[in-house]
C-alpha positions as CSV (number, residue, x, y, z in Angstrom):
1,M,12.4,0.0,-6.7
2,F,16.0,-0.4,-5.5
3,G,17.3,3.2,-5.4
4,G,19.9,2.4,-8.1
5,N,21.4,-0.3,-5.9
6,P,19.7,-3.7,-6.5
7,P,20.5,-6.7,-4.4
8,P,22.6,-9.5,-5.9
9,G,20.7,-12.0,-8.0
10,R,17.7,-11.8,-10.2
11,F,13.9,-11.5,-9.7
12,D,11.3,-13.6,-11.4
13,L,8.3,-11.5,-12.6
14,F,4.7,-12.3,-13.2
15,A,2.7,-9.6,-15.1
16,T,-0.8,-9.4,-13.6
17,E,-4.0,-7.5,-14.2
18,G,-3.0,-4.6,-12.0
19,G,-1.9,-4.5,-8.4
20,T,-5.3,-5.6,-7.3
21,A,-5.0,-9.0,-9.1
22,A,-1.5,-9.4,-7.7
23,M,-3.0,-9.0,-4.2
24,D,-5.7,-11.6,-4.9
25,Y,-3.3,-14.1,-6.4
26,I,-0.7,-13.8,-3.6
27,F,-3.3,-14.4,-0.8
28,T,-4.7,-17.4,-2.7
29,S,-1.3,-19.0,-3.4
30,L,0.0,-18.5,0.1
31,M,-3.0,-20.5,1.4
32,E,-3.0,-23.1,-1.3
33,N,0.8,-23.8,-0.7
34,K,0.4,-24.1,3.0
35,L,2.6,-21.1,3.8
36,L,-0.3,-19.5,5.6
37,H,-3.3,-21.2,7.3
38,K,-6.6,-20.0,8.6
39,R,-6.4,-18.1,11.9
40,D,-2.7,-17.4,11.4
41,K,-1.5,-14.1,12.9
42,I,-0.4,-11.5,10.3
43,A,0.9,-8.0,10.7
44,L,-0.5,-5.1,8.8
45,G,1.4,-1.8,8.4
46,T,-1.3,0.8,9.1
47,P,-2.8,3.1,7.8
48,I,-3.1,0.8,4.8
49,F,-5.2,0.4,1.6
50,T,-8.6,-0.8,2.8
51,P,-8.7,-4.3,1.1
52,Y,-5.6,-5.3,3.1
53,I,-7.7,-4.8,6.2
54,E,-10.9,-6.5,4.7
55,I,-9.4,-9.5,2.9
56,P,-7.8,-11.2,6.0
57,R,-11.2,-11.1,7.8
58,L,-13.0,-13.1,5.1
59,N,-14.0,-16.7,5.8
60,D,-11.3,-17.9,3.4
61,Y,-8.6,-16.7,5.7
62,K,-9.8,-15.6,9.2
63,F,-6.4,-14.2,9.9
64,V,-5.6,-12.6,13.3
65,E,-4.4,-9.1,12.6
66,L,-1.6,-7.3,14.4
67,E,-1.2,-3.6,13.6
68,I,2.2,-2.1,12.9
69,K,1.3,1.5,13.3
70,Q,2.8,4.6,11.6
71,D,3.0,7.6,13.9
72,E,1.4,10.8,12.6
73,S,3.6,12.9,14.9
74,L,6.7,11.3,13.2
75,Y,5.5,12.3,9.7
76,W,3.9,8.8,9.3
77,Q,7.0,6.8,10.0
78,Y,7.1,3.5,11.9
79,P,8.6,3.8,15.4
80,D,11.1,1.2,16.3
81,S,8.7,0.1,19.1
82,E,6.2,-1.0,16.4
83,I,8.8,-2.8,14.2
84,V,9.9,-4.8,17.3
85,K,6.4,-6.5,17.1
86,L,7.7,-8.4,14.1
87,T,10.0,-10.4,16.4
88,D,6.9,-12.3,17.7
89,P,7.4,-15.8,16.2
90,T,3.6,-16.3,15.9
91,V,3.5,-13.5,13.3
92,K,3.6,-15.4,10.0
93,A,3.5,-12.5,7.5
94,F,3.9,-8.8,7.2
95,F,1.7,-6.9,4.7
96,L,2.3,-3.3,3.9
97,V,1.9,-0.6,1.3
98,H,5.1,1.3,0.8
99,P,4.9,4.3,0.3
100,S,1.7,4.0,2.3
101,N,-1.9,4.6,1.3
102,P,-3.5,6.9,2.3
103,T,-0.5,8.8,3.7
104,S,1.7,8.3,0.7
105,V,4.9,8.3,2.7
106,A,7.9,5.9,2.4
107,M,9.9,4.4,5.2
108,Q,13.1,6.1,6.2
109,Q,16.3,4.1,5.6
110,S,16.8,3.4,9.3
111,T,13.4,1.6,9.4
112,L,14.4,-0.5,6.4
113,D,17.6,-1.4,8.2
114,K,15.7,-2.2,11.4
115,I,13.3,-4.6,9.6
116,A,16.3,-6.2,7.8
117,E,18.0,-6.7,11.2
118,V,14.9,-8.3,12.7
119,V,14.7,-10.7,9.8
120,R,18.4,-11.5,9.8
121,T,18.7,-12.1,13.6
122,K,15.3,-13.3,14.7
123,R,12.8,-13.9,11.9
124,R,14.4,-15.6,9.0
125,D,11.0,-17.2,8.3
126,L,9.0,-14.0,8.1
127,I,6.9,-13.6,4.9
128,I,6.8,-10.0,3.7
129,I,4.5,-8.7,1.0
130,T,5.2,-5.1,0.0
131,D,2.9,-3.1,-2.3
132,D,5.2,-0.4,-3.8
133,V,2.9,1.1,-6.5
134,Y,3.8,4.7,-5.4
135,G,7.5,4.2,-5.1
136,T,8.4,5.8,-8.4
137,F,7.3,9.2,-7.2
138,I,10.1,9.3,-4.6
139,D,13.7,10.0,-5.6
140,G,16.0,7.2,-4.4
141,F,13.1,5.0,-3.3
142,R,14.2,1.7,-1.8
143,S,11.8,-1.2,-1.4
144,L,11.8,-3.8,1.3
145,A,12.7,-6.2,-1.5
146,A,16.0,-4.4,-1.6
147,A,16.6,-4.7,2.2
148,V,15.3,-8.2,2.6
149,P,15.0,-9.7,-0.9
150,H,14.9,-13.4,0.1
151,N,11.7,-12.9,2.3
152,T,9.8,-10.4,0.2
153,M,7.2,-10.5,-2.5
154,L,7.1,-7.2,-4.4
155,V,3.9,-5.8,-6.0
156,Y,4.1,-3.0,-8.5
157,S,1.7,-1.3,-10.8
158,Y,2.2,0.9,-13.9
159,S,-1.1,2.7,-13.4
160,K,-0.1,5.3,-10.9
161,Y,3.1,6.4,-12.6
162,F,1.7,6.6,-16.1
163,G,-1.8,7.7,-15.2
164,A,-3.1,4.5,-16.8
165,T,-5.6,3.5,-14.1
166,G,-8.1,1.0,-15.5
167,W,-5.6,-0.6,-17.9
168,R,-4.7,-3.0,-15.1
169,L,-0.9,-3.4,-15.6
170,G,0.7,-4.9,-12.6
171,V,3.6,-7.2,-11.7
172,I,4.7,-9.5,-8.9
173,G,8.4,-9.9,-8.3
174,I,10.1,-12.7,-6.2
175,H,13.8,-13.1,-5.8
176,E,15.1,-16.3,-7.4
177,D,16.6,-17.3,-4.0
178,N,13.7,-17.0,-1.6
179,I,12.4,-18.5,1.6
180,F,9.0,-19.4,0.0
181,D,10.4,-22.2,-2.2
182,K,12.5,-23.5,0.7
183,M,9.4,-23.5,3.0
184,I,7.4,-25.5,0.4
185,A,10.2,-28.0,0.0
186,A,10.2,-28.5,3.8
187,L,6.5,-29.2,4.0
188,P,5.3,-32.5,5.5
189,D,5.0,-35.4,2.9
190,R,1.2,-35.3,3.1
191,D,1.1,-31.6,2.1
192,K,3.7,-32.2,-0.6
193,K,1.5,-35.0,-2.1
194,I,-1.6,-32.6,-2.1
195,L,0.5,-30.0,-3.9
196,H,2.0,-32.5,-6.3
197,D,-1.5,-33.5,-7.4
198,R,-2.7,-29.9,-7.6
199,Y,0.0,-28.8,-10.1
200,S,0.6,-32.1,-11.9
201,T,-1.4,-31.0,-14.9
202,V,0.8,-28.0,-15.6
203,A,4.4,-29.3,-14.8
204,L,6.3,-32.5,-15.5
205,N,7.9,-32.2,-12.0
206,P,5.4,-30.2,-9.9
207,D,7.5,-30.7,-6.8
208,K,10.2,-28.4,-8.3
209,M,7.8,-25.6,-9.3
210,K,8.8,-22.2,-7.9
211,L,6.2,-20.3,-5.9
212,I,6.0,-17.6,-8.7
213,D,5.0,-20.3,-11.2
214,R,2.5,-21.7,-8.7
215,I,1.0,-18.2,-8.4
216,V,0.6,-18.1,-12.2
217,A,-1.2,-21.4,-12.2
218,D,-3.4,-20.5,-9.2
219,S,-4.4,-17.2,-10.9
220,R,-6.5,-19.3,-13.3
221,T,-7.5,-22.1,-10.9
222,V,-4.6,-24.2,-12.3
223,A,-6.8,-25.8,-15.0
224,L,-6.9,-22.5,-17.0
225,H,-3.1,-22.0,-16.5
226,H,-2.6,-21.5,-20.2
227,T,-4.7,-18.3,-20.1
228,A,-2.9,-16.6,-17.2
229,G,-1.6,-13.1,-17.2
230,L,-2.2,-10.1,-19.4
231,S,-4.2,-9.8,-22.6
232,T,-2.2,-8.9,-25.7
233,P,-3.2,-5.2,-25.7
234,Q,-2.1,-5.0,-22.1
235,Q,1.2,-6.7,-22.9
236,V,1.8,-4.2,-25.7
237,L,1.1,-1.2,-23.5
238,M,3.2,-2.5,-20.7
239,T,6.1,-3.0,-23.1
240,L,5.7,0.5,-24.5
241,F,5.7,2.0,-21.0
242,S,8.8,0.0,-20.1
243,L,10.7,1.0,-23.3
244,Y,9.8,4.6,-22.8
245,C,11.3,4.6,-19.3
246,L,14.5,2.9,-20.6
247,M,14.8,5.5,-23.3
248,D,14.2,8.4,-20.9
249,E,17.7,8.2,-19.5
250,K,17.6,11.6,-17.8
251,G,14.3,10.8,-16.0
252,E,12.5,13.8,-17.5
253,Y,9.1,12.1,-17.3
254,K,9.6,11.3,-13.6
255,E,10.4,15.0,-12.9
256,V,7.2,16.1,-14.6
257,A,5.1,13.6,-12.8
258,Q,6.6,14.6,-9.5
259,Y,6.1,18.3,-10.2
260,I,2.4,17.8,-11.1
261,V,1.5,16.1,-7.8
262,R,3.8,18.3,-5.7
263,H,2.2,21.5,-7.2
264,R,-1.3,20.2,-6.4
265,F,-0.1,19.3,-2.9
266,D,1.1,22.8,-2.3
267,T,-2.1,24.3,-3.8
268,L,-4.3,22.2,-1.5
269,Y,-2.4,23.2,1.7
270,D,-2.3,26.9,0.8
271,A,-6.0,26.8,0.3
272,I,-6.6,25.2,3.6
273,G,-4.3,27.7,5.2
274,I,-2.0,25.4,7.0
275,P,1.8,24.8,6.6
276,C,2.7,22.4,3.8
277,P,4.4,19.3,5.3
278,E,8.0,19.0,4.2
279,N,9.0,15.3,4.1
280,R,11.6,13.9,1.7
281,Y,9.9,10.5,1.9
282,D,6.5,11.9,0.8
283,A,5.4,10.7,-2.7
284,H,2.7,13.5,-2.7
285,Y,0.3,11.1,-4.5
286,Y,-2.2,11.3,-1.6
287,T,-2.3,13.3,1.5
288,T,-4.3,12.8,4.7
289,I,-5.9,15.8,6.4
290,D,-6.7,15.2,10.1
291,I,-9.9,17.2,10.6
292,T,-9.8,16.9,14.4
293,E,-6.2,18.2,14.5
294,L,-7.1,21.0,12.1
295,A,-10.0,21.9,14.4
296,R,-7.7,21.9,17.4
297,T,-5.1,24.1,15.9
298,R,-7.6,26.6,14.3
299,Y,-10.3,26.8,16.9
300,G,-9.0,25.2,20.1
301,K,-9.1,22.0,22.0
302,E,-12.6,22.5,23.4
303,F,-14.1,22.7,19.9
304,A,-12.1,19.7,18.7
305,N,-13.4,17.6,21.6
306,Y,-16.9,18.7,20.7
307,L,-16.5,17.5,17.1
308,V,-15.4,14.1,18.3
309,K,-18.1,13.7,20.9
310,T,-21.0,15.0,18.8
311,Y,-20.5,13.6,15.3
312,E,-19.9,10.3,13.7
313,P,-16.3,10.0,12.3
314,I,-17.6,10.0,8.7
315,D,-19.9,13.0,9.2
316,F,-17.4,15.5,7.8
317,V,-16.9,13.5,4.6
318,V,-20.6,13.2,4.0
319,K,-21.3,16.9,4.7
320,L,-18.4,17.8,2.4
321,A,-20.1,15.9,-0.5
322,E,-23.6,17.2,0.4
323,K,-22.8,20.9,0.9
324,K,-19.7,21.5,-1.1
325,S,-20.0,18.8,-3.9
326,I,-16.5,17.6,-2.9
327,V,-16.1,13.8,-2.7
328,L,-13.1,12.6,-0.7
329,M,-12.2,9.3,1.0
330,D,-12.7,8.7,4.7
331,G,-9.3,8.3,6.2
332,G,-10.7,6.2,9.1
333,G,-11.5,3.4,6.6
334,F,-7.8,3.0,6.0
335,D,-7.0,2.9,9.8
336,A,-5.9,6.5,9.5
337,P,-7.2,8.9,12.2
338,N,-11.0,9.1,12.5
339,M,-12.6,12.1,11.0
340,S,-9.6,12.5,8.6
341,V,-9.9,12.8,4.8
342,R,-7.7,11.3,2.1
343,V,-7.1,13.6,-1.0
344,S,-5.7,12.1,-4.2
345,L,-3.4,14.5,-5.9
346,A,-3.3,12.4,-9.1
347,N,-6.5,12.7,-11.0
348,L,-8.1,16.2,-10.9
349,P,-7.2,19.5,-12.7
350,N,-4.8,21.7,-10.7
351,S,-7.4,24.3,-10.0
352,T,-9.6,21.8,-8.3
353,Y,-7.3,21.5,-5.3
354,E,-7.8,25.1,-4.4
355,A,-11.5,24.5,-4.3
356,I,-11.1,21.3,-2.2
357,G,-8.9,23.2,0.3
358,R,-11.4,26.1,0.5
359,G,-14.3,23.6,0.9
360,I,-12.6,21.9,3.8
361,T,-11.9,25.2,5.5
362,D,-15.4,26.6,4.9
363,L,-17.1,23.4,6.2
364,L,-15.1,23.3,9.3
365,A,-16.0,27.0,9.9
366,E,-19.7,26.0,9.6
367,Y,-19.3,23.4,12.3
368,Y,-17.6,26.0,14.5
369,R,-20.4,28.5,14.0
370,K,-23.0,25.9,14.9
371,W,-21.0,25.1,18.0
372,E,-20.9,28.8,19.0
373,L,-24.6,29.3,18.3
374,G,-25.3,26.3,20.4
375,G,-23.7,27.7,23.5
376,K,-20.4,25.8,23.0
377,R,-21.8,22.7,24.7
């Protein structure tokens, strides 16, 4: 996660039932420990994994959402003008997936530096939660936990890298010297009393409990604290995966994993018949095909405008399933462009991606023929 150059100090880790459980536990503990409150403003790096959009809107949180938008024309990087939004002191937390989902692109180093500068000079109190489950697919990947370790909670999952989806092997990492523990220590006495009582059954001195330990307790509603974390089979598998990586000193497994998704990526774009994006920050785990942009480049602006005006954004995804038996995710649901599709390069046979590419091309051609037969209205 640190590109071979970790920040000074150590990280405390809590092994969780996948990255999804980590997300759930973090949201819960931030609220229980008075670090976030209902109707607080939070920033979301978009496009983003859909639950990060949906969870803040639940009655449990009712957060006000501020989008920090990646720019498709900049190969899904965050413009400096978006990062500047984090200087707003009313923004309490910044949630992001890095590399992003559905675009699967990591931030360039200059953006990491920009965020670090914002935190150092203007937002020492900013809470950052970074979900870095795709980071191991990028050479030299650096997490925000490397750039701003004292403000960042890091979420990682073994499932993507090892193809072990469903085993639920995740981890939360928090630097031993962090703002969260300091913020809890600075709470009003009334809040401290509430938290003292909450954690008094699991610690002799609950006032001194680190946030990472409070997350462990909260993950089992405190009273079931002794059952928190992974089952024994999960612990064994996580240990075996970790040992395997430590023994693979040349990184041969990583090269194979990267080759597999890159080969499928190339196959997909070749089948669609468009240039394959070249981006050193691309994990190639997912890719997002903007159907409106594809229509514009292939058939012209007039036809692209017709698509947008005539059809619901999800129509292409539905027709792709009905007519071509190809099931993809709707990019718009991730706050990616409307009428875009997300393709996972991780879980289908190599040959399938040629069929997906041809299916996208053929279906778009059918829309075009219908437009021509209808008099190009």
